[in-house]
N, C-alpha and C positions, 0 to 999 in steps of 0.2 A: 345832464344825461339822466334818463329815466332809471330809477333803481328797482322798480317793481313791474310786474306784468300788468297790463299788456305792454308789449314793446320795450321790455327791459333791455338796457344797453344802447338804446337809440337816443340821439339828441333830439330834443323837441323844445317847444316854448313852454313857459310856466302856465299852469292851468289847473282847474279842478272844478268840483261841484259848487253850485250856488246854494247857500244855506237858505232854509225857508225864511221868507221875509226879507232877505238880503238883496239890496239893489245891485245891479251888474257892476257898476263902477266900484262899489265897496268890495265885491267879490274879487275883482281884478286886483285891487290894492292888497287885499288879504292874501290871496294865493301867491302873488309875486313875492310878498314879504316872507311868507312861510317857506317858500321853496328856494329863495335866493338871498334873503336878507336885505333886499333893496326896497326902498320906499319909492313908489312911482305915482304919477298922475296919468290916468287913462285919457287918451285923446280920441281921434276918429277911429272908426272900425276899419280895419285893414281887410278882413275877410270873414265870411261865414260859410261853414260847410259841415257836412256830416261825416263821421267816421264810424263804419260798421265793421266789426271784427267777427268773423264766422268760424265755426268749428269745421272739422273734416266733412261733416254731413251737410254743411251749408246753413246750419242754424245760427242765428245771431247770438254771440256771446256778450258783446258790448255794442252799445249804440249811443254815440255821443254827438251832440250838436255843439260845434265849436265856434265861438265868436272871438276873433283875435283883434285886439286893440293896439294901436300905436301908442306907446307909453313914453313918458319923459321921466328919467330918474331924478328924484328929488332928494335922495339921501340914502344912507345905509352903506353896507359894505358887501360886495358880492361874495357869497359862500353857499355851497350846497347845504340844504337843510330839508327837513320833512321827508318827502318821498323822492327827492332828487339825489342821484348818486354822484353828480358832479355839476358844477356851474362855472362857466367861464365866458369871456368875451371872445368873439371871432371877428376877423377882418372879412369883408365880403368875398375876397378871393379864396378864402379857406373853406367856405361852406360847401363847395362842390365835392370835396374829398371826405366829407363826414357821412356817417351812417345816420341819416335823418328820418324821422317819421314822415309818412306820406303826406304831401301837401305843405310841409314846413318851409321848404325853400321858396315856394311860390308866395306864401304869406309874407316871408321876410322881404322878398323883392317888391311886393305891393306896398309894404310899409315904407320902404326906401322911397318909393314914388310919392308917398303922401307928405314927405318932409319938405 
């Protein structure tokens, strides 16, 4: 669960900024480890999309390009860390009742199709 704005209190997938010179796969590994304590190996891309958050006047506050990978857990122990307020596993049937960030459920469904 996100601990900070934007979208504080919503469940989402781990993610964050790519550091200068960092390869995407390395950024995925680092961000997942920082936020969840898990060591993962990125696989195929599940989805690519933009998220633009606007203020009341319609001006862009945040503009993210999101690339979501299907990852395999290679080690570690699941625990909320960094800017995550909570981290846990959910069964597919539990997802519909959660407060999810826009697009998250679709990404998870696409990832299940890639398995």
